[in-house]
Wavefront OBJ file of the C-alpha trace (Angstrom):
o trace
v 7.261 8.421 -1.079
v 3.749 9.065 -2.361
v 2.032 12.083 -0.903
v -1.685 12.713 -0.978
v -3.017 15.794 -2.668
v -5.608 17.777 -0.780
v -6.056 20.494 -3.434
v -6.138 18.668 -6.787
v -6.385 20.284 -10.212
v -9.627 20.143 -12.185
v -10.781 16.544 -12.575
v -12.174 14.780 -15.643
v -15.101 12.325 -15.716
v -12.548 9.482 -15.686
v -11.101 10.868 -12.469
v -14.551 10.835 -10.885
v -15.128 7.257 -12.035
v -11.860 6.401 -10.313
v -13.039 8.133 -7.137
v -16.300 6.176 -7.279
v -14.281 2.954 -7.605
v -12.245 3.930 -4.541
v -15.486 4.646 -2.713
v -16.754 1.199 -3.716
v -13.659 -0.371 -2.129
v -14.268 1.677 1.021
v -17.905 0.618 1.170
v -16.996 -3.032 0.683
v -14.567 -2.787 3.601
v -17.006 -0.936 5.846
v -19.632 -3.682 5.517
v -17.250 -6.256 7.032
v -16.799 -6.040 10.831
v -13.038 -5.871 11.311
v -12.031 -4.031 8.134
v -11.869 -0.239 7.939
v -12.980 1.883 5.026
v -10.448 4.408 6.284
v -7.706 1.880 5.587
v -8.874 1.608 1.985
v -8.978 5.393 1.628
v -5.421 5.616 2.960
v -4.060 2.922 0.630
v -5.905 4.326 -2.387
v -4.452 7.785 -1.794
v -7.567 9.819 -0.976
v -7.567 9.784 2.823
v -6.327 13.288 3.585
v -8.364 14.816 0.761
v -11.431 12.997 2.098
v -10.938 14.473 5.575
v -10.254 17.939 4.195
v -13.314 17.804 1.934
v -15.545 16.779 4.826
v -14.067 19.569 6.952
v -14.693 22.144 4.210
v -18.391 21.218 4.008
v -18.853 23.320 7.163
v -18.652 26.668 5.379
v -20.559 29.657 6.826
v -19.974 31.687 3.643
v -21.555 28.969 1.484
v -24.477 28.711 3.896
v -25.028 32.459 3.696
v -25.049 32.363 -0.102
v -27.495 29.441 -0.092
v -29.880 31.282 2.244
v -29.837 34.239 -0.168
v -30.780 31.924 -3.024
v -27.328 31.884 -4.649
v -27.082 28.077 -4.780
v -24.552 27.892 -7.615
v -22.174 30.277 -5.876
v -22.585 28.307 -2.638
v -21.869 24.984 -4.367
v -18.752 26.444 -5.994
v -17.287 26.911 -2.509
v -17.876 23.283 -1.488
v -15.983 20.103 -2.545
v -19.257 18.321 -3.323
v -18.120 16.651 -6.617
v -15.378 14.722 -4.789
v -17.651 13.700 -1.913
v -20.503 12.800 -4.276
v -18.289 10.498 -6.353
v -16.842 8.741 -3.304
v -20.241 8.613 -1.597
v -21.935 7.028 -4.616
v -19.240 4.350 -4.662
v -19.638 3.654 -0.940
v -23.438 3.408 -1.099
v -23.303 1.216 -4.207
v -21.016 -1.226 -2.412
v -23.093 -1.251 0.783
v -26.404 -1.944 -0.936
v -25.063 -4.327 -3.586
v -22.708 -6.375 -1.394
v -24.586 -6.480 1.919
v -26.445 -9.695 1.028
v -23.336 -11.397 -0.380
v -21.052 -10.469 2.509
v -23.720 -11.460 5.029
v -23.890 -14.871 3.326
v -20.099 -15.183 2.926
v -19.375 -14.324 6.561
v -21.905 -16.933 7.661
v -20.822 -19.779 5.344
v -17.153 -19.027 4.496
v -15.774 -16.759 7.257
v -12.215 -18.102 7.008
v -11.967 -17.152 3.333
v -13.410 -13.669 3.859
v -11.114 -12.889 6.798
v -8.095 -14.277 4.936
v -8.620 -11.959 1.983
v -8.947 -8.895 4.202
v -5.989 -10.018 6.331
v -3.845 -9.837 3.198
v -5.259 -6.429 2.281
v -4.628 -4.861 5.681
v -1.178 -6.435 6.136
v -0.018 -4.912 2.855
v -1.764 -1.674 3.790
v 0.440 -1.376 6.884
v 3.499 -1.421 4.622
v 1.930 1.008 2.145
v 0.850 3.539 4.749
v 4.167 3.303 6.640
v 5.873 4.769 3.570
v 4.088 8.033 4.308
v 6.101 8.505 7.498
v 8.923 10.881 6.641
v 10.966 9.951 9.710
v 10.452 7.223 12.325
v 11.595 8.933 15.501
v 10.736 7.880 19.068
v 7.497 9.868 19.028
v 6.242 8.108 15.904
v 7.231 4.695 17.269
v 5.525 5.406 20.612
v 2.397 6.654 18.832
v 2.228 3.506 16.696
v 2.667 1.298 19.779
v -0.115 3.106 21.652
v -2.455 2.745 18.676
v -1.702 -0.961 18.267
v -2.146 -1.776 21.964
v -5.329 0.299 22.242
v -7.070 -1.372 19.303
v -5.844 -4.845 20.290
v -7.554 -4.278 23.645
v -10.732 -2.847 22.105
v -11.111 -5.864 19.820
v -10.980 -8.135 22.856
v -14.033 -6.464 24.385
v -17.273 -8.425 24.567
v -20.334 -7.273 22.574
v -23.137 -5.956 24.746
v -26.919 -5.916 24.520
v -28.232 -2.419 23.787
v -31.614 -0.794 23.097
v -33.113 -0.279 19.636
v -34.589 3.119 20.508
v -34.086 5.885 17.910
v -31.761 7.848 20.201
v -29.379 4.883 20.496
v -29.487 4.206 16.751
v -28.539 7.873 16.264
v -25.712 7.573 18.820
v -24.490 4.361 17.163
v -24.210 6.263 13.879
v -22.151 8.998 15.534
v -19.724 6.518 17.112
v -19.463 4.088 14.194
v -18.745 6.737 11.551
v -15.842 8.102 13.610
v -14.357 4.606 13.557
v -15.056 4.122 9.856
v -12.765 6.999 8.846
v -9.936 5.765 11.083
v -7.626 3.242 9.385
v -7.622 0.018 11.368
v -10.806 0.643 13.363
v -13.835 -0.892 11.712
v -17.071 0.997 12.118
v -18.868 -2.293 11.565
v -16.938 -3.875 14.439
v -17.853 -0.944 16.679
v -21.472 -1.715 15.782
v -20.820 -5.326 16.813
v -19.559 -4.119 20.194
v -22.633 -1.897 20.497
v -24.848 -4.856 19.615
v -26.184 -3.121 16.501
v -24.303 -4.691 13.555
v -26.937 -7.258 12.609
v -29.704 -4.737 13.314
v -28.277 -2.151 10.883
v -27.347 -4.804 8.296
v -30.919 -6.114 8.442
v -32.171 -2.550 7.927
v -30.038 -2.327 4.783
v -31.188 -5.645 3.342
v -34.865 -5.042 4.231
v -34.797 -1.376 3.088
v -35.880 -0.082 6.501
v -35.367 3.544 5.477
v -36.526 5.079 8.770
v -33.847 3.252 10.755
v -31.275 4.015 8.056
v -32.234 7.713 8.081
v -31.781 7.954 11.865
v -28.457 6.114 11.682
v -27.278 8.247 8.740
v -28.226 11.468 10.541
v -26.025 10.475 13.454
v -23.244 9.465 11.072
v -23.443 12.818 9.292
v -23.010 14.804 12.489
v -20.283 12.482 13.739
v -18.177 12.513 10.586
v -18.262 16.309 10.155
v -17.259 16.870 13.783
v -14.559 14.215 13.905
v -13.082 15.135 10.523
v -12.344 18.619 11.853
v -10.206 17.159 14.640
v -8.443 14.540 12.533
v -7.698 16.951 9.690
v -6.176 19.403 12.197
v -3.975 16.657 13.671
v -2.744 15.534 10.244
v -1.788 19.087 9.310
v 0.103 19.865 12.517
v 1.367 16.480 13.704
v 1.446 14.482 10.489
v 4.082 11.856 11.325
v 2.793 11.135 14.823
v -0.819 10.983 13.666
v -0.087 8.686 10.716
v 2.031 6.480 12.984
v -0.899 6.195 15.401
v -3.173 5.226 12.503
v -0.653 2.568 11.445
v -0.722 1.249 15.011
v -4.496 0.941 14.774
v -4.095 -1.106 11.596
v -1.574 -3.395 13.317
v -3.934 -3.880 16.263
v -6.788 -4.755 13.897
v -4.951 -7.898 12.769
v -6.235 -9.563 15.947
v -9.759 -9.405 14.551
v -8.755 -10.350 11.002
v -6.981 -13.619 11.867
v -9.128 -16.215 10.026
v -8.950 -19.188 12.409
v -10.722 -18.696 15.715
v -11.992 -20.820 18.585
v -15.211 -19.742 20.304
v -14.662 -19.843 24.061
v -17.977 -18.484 25.309
v -21.491 -18.479 23.866
v -24.501 -16.908 25.567
v -28.046 -17.012 24.197
v -26.815 -18.298 20.828
v -24.614 -15.201 20.435
v -20.839 -15.189 20.228
v -19.344 -13.437 23.253
v -15.687 -14.501 23.225
v -13.171 -16.086 20.857
v -9.420 -16.663 20.602
v -7.123 -16.919 17.591
v -5.762 -20.396 16.838
v -3.783 -22.153 14.114
v -5.697 -24.294 11.605
v -6.160 -27.861 12.838
v -4.859 -29.370 9.583
v -3.665 -28.286 6.171
v -6.536 -28.881 3.767
v -8.159 -27.340 0.720
v -9.800 -24.538 2.683
v -6.505 -23.574 4.326
v -4.751 -23.542 0.939
v -7.494 -21.365 -0.549
v -7.373 -19.063 2.484
v -3.619 -18.586 2.059
v -4.112 -17.927 -1.654
v -6.776 -15.297 -0.941
v -4.578 -13.617 1.677
v -1.755 -13.497 -0.877
v -4.156 -12.091 -3.476
v -5.279 -9.353 -1.091
v -1.657 -8.525 -0.289
v -0.668 -8.356 -3.960
v -3.654 -6.162 -4.854
v -2.508 -3.488 -2.402
v 1.123 -3.778 -3.533
v 0.018 -3.413 -7.167
v -2.096 -0.348 -6.363
v 0.804 1.218 -4.460
v 3.315 0.562 -7.265
v 0.973 1.998 -9.897
v 0.385 5.066 -7.720
v 4.150 5.511 -7.266
v 4.751 5.430 -11.022
v 1.893 7.844 -11.653
v 3.235 10.226 -9.025
v 6.750 10.106 -10.501
v 5.400 11.148 -13.905
v 3.602 14.196 -12.529
v 5.404 17.549 -12.392
v 6.387 18.528 -8.879
v 4.256 21.384 -7.573
v 6.000 24.095 -5.607
v 4.213 24.594 -2.310
v 3.547 28.139 -1.212
v 5.248 29.121 2.046
v 3.115 28.794 5.146
v 2.370 31.857 7.158
l 1 2 3 4 5 6 7 8 9 10 11 12 13 14 15 16 17 18 19 20 21 22 23 24 25 26 27 28 29 30 31 32 33 34 35 36 37 38 39 40 41 42 43 44 45 46 47 48 49 50 51 52 53 54 55 56 57 58 59 60 61 62 63 64 65 66 67 68 69 70 71 72 73 74 75 76 77 78 79 80 81 82 83 84 85 86 87 88 89 90 91 92 93 94 95 96 97 98 99 100 101 102 103 104 105 106 107 108 109 110 111 112 113 114 115 116 117 118 119 120 121 122 123 124 125 126 127 128 129 130 131 132 133 134 135 136 137 138 139 140 141 142 143 144 145 146 147 148 149 150 151 152 153 154 155 156 157 158 159 160 161 162 163 164 165 166 167 168 169 170 171 172 173 174 175 176 177 178 179 180 181 182 183 184 185 186 187 188 189 190 191 192 193 194 195 196 197 198 199 200 201 202 203 204 205 206 207 208 209 210 211 212 213 214 215 216 217 218 219 220 221 222 223 224 225 226 227 228 229 230 231 232 233 234 235 236 237 238 239 240 241 242 243 244 245 246 247 248 249 250 251 252 253 254 255 256 257 258 259 260 261 262 263 264 265 266 267 268 269 270 271 272 273 274 275 276 277 278 279 280 281 282 283 284 285 286 287 288 289 290 291 292 293 294 295 296 297 298 299 300 301 302 303 304 305 306 307 308 309 310 311 312 313 314 315 316 317 318 319 320
């Protein structure tokens, strides 16, 4: 079973290009309401290192050195190269794909959801391999996660203010969801009534709104990463099982064929999953895209397994 490495050896420029590519995949997922960038991080093998790196950015010793003008010494204590590489990939995806995904979700939603359905379905299998032992606590945790997210997805979007304080709060809440596999930060923005507002800010380069949102996201992710990193260290199996449950629950949102049951003021308020009315070219293409998404994750997992098998096994130091 592939394990993530939270304290890697010195990386080369190729390693950082790979991290940027992983960040790009996370950013692409985060733009779509219903797909989690955290899921991508988990499948691509950087999830626990990502949480640990974010947690380590809160470093009083580094802050003290920076205040005394010793910037290089302060930076040496922080995992900024990892976060910079992943962050550049995420931002590149958000700004380069926002227009395309906005268009694709409007004109070809079935195809977009089908592709991500395949990705997340395979991701459930990939992440489940990280559970060392499925005991009753892990099974219960997964069930709670699945039921909770299934219920959350069924909630109706609400109308909310566009005041700076609420944009800030939306950033805090959405970023916590974005680093959880299965919970889409974009979908949380939909529930908060702010998805189209933030997406429009990205496409129109409304930097003031984006700055307020990003400030909230920065505070939210640093705070939440502390909690999640602690849980993964002390209750790894139960926590990962809960995250898998969230991914299972997210399949409700990712099902491509839906029937709108309630529309208010030209805005979707309720929908149910249905089977396609007939087998046609779009259905065939949707199935093919779902299969492609599934196979991409399986391929990534198999490559990662082979790479891990070729690496020498590191002997962990005993915990105190």
